[in-house]
N, C-alpha and C positions, 0 to 999 in steps of 0.2 A: 526558112527561119521559123523558130518556135514563136509562140504568141507572147513574146517579150520585146522590150526595147532596153537599150543600155542606159544606165543612169550616168550622167555626165560623160557621154560618148566623146565629147571634144577633149576630155582630159586623158583619154586612152592614147598611149604612145603609138605613133605611126609604125613602130617596130612590130606591133601586134595586129596590124590592119592588113587584110588581104587586098592586093592591088586589083584583083578581078571584081570582087563583090563590094569592096570598100567597107567591110565590116570586120570586127575582130574575128580572128581565125576560128573555124570550127574544124576539129580533127586536123590540126596543122601538119603539113608534110613539107619537107625541104627538097629542092632540086639538087642534083649531084654537082660536084665541083666542075668548073670553077665558080659557077654562079651562086649556088647554095641559097637561093631565094626561097622564102616560105610562102605557101598558099594554103587555102582550105582544100582538103582532099577532094570534095565534090567539085569545087571550082576548077581546079587544075585538070581533073579527069574529064569534065565537060569540055574544057578548052582543047585538050588533046584529042578528044573524039570529034569535035565539031569544027575546029579551026585549023590547028597546026600541031604537028608532033615535034616541032622544034622548040627549043628553050625560049621562053618569053623574054628572058633577060638578054642573052647573047645571040639568039636566033641561029645557033650553029648546030648543036648536037640534036639528033633525033631522040626523043624521049618516049618511054613507055611507063606503065604503072609500076613495073619492076624497079625503075630508077628512083622512084619516090621513097624517101625515108621519113619515118615518124620524127617529128620535132622532139626536142629534149623534154624530159619530165618537168623541169622547172618552167619551161614555157607553157606546157599544158596546164600545170597547176596555177600559174599566174592567170591564164585565161579563164580557168574554172572559177577563180575567185572574183571575177568581175561582177559588180553589182548590176542587177537587172530589175526592171519593173514589169509586173504582169499587166498585160493589156486588157485582161478581163476584169480583175478586181482592183487594179491600180496599186497593189501593194508594192512598195519599193524595197531596195536593198536585199533582194533575194540573191544568193550566190548562184551564178549561172549553172554550176555543177548540180545544184539541188532544185533547179527549176522544174524538172520533170516530176519530182516528188511533190512539189507545190501544186502543180496542175492536177495531179492524180489524187492527192490526199488532203490538201490544206485549203486550196482556193475555194472561197465561198461561192464562186461562180462556175465551179467545175460541173460537168455533166455527171449526174448520178442515175443509176437505174432505179426505177420505182419498184418497191417490193410488192406493190399491188397491180403491176402491169398485166398480170395474167387474168385479172377480173375486169379489165378494161373500164376502169372508173373514170 
């Protein structure tokens, strides 16, 4: 997980929460029919590699990465709009989709390269 926490996580619908990591989906993918349950891509891949290649919902069908389909655009956009709080500078209400930009360009606590590092001052 990035260096953020969700603002008002308790208000996020369970429909957007991964049952494996118990956080809002990151790169959500859906299982094939009949289950069609959604998980974070990394969560379901780790589960398939380390635990079982059967469906977590019905435990019947053997699954592979090829069976996983990207979740709809509306779901991904909804997740990207979730407000987060930076754990470094404590700024709140950053859109999750722009958090990477915040950490690289905006956050006052970001790491920056010293322009004088070559003179070892």
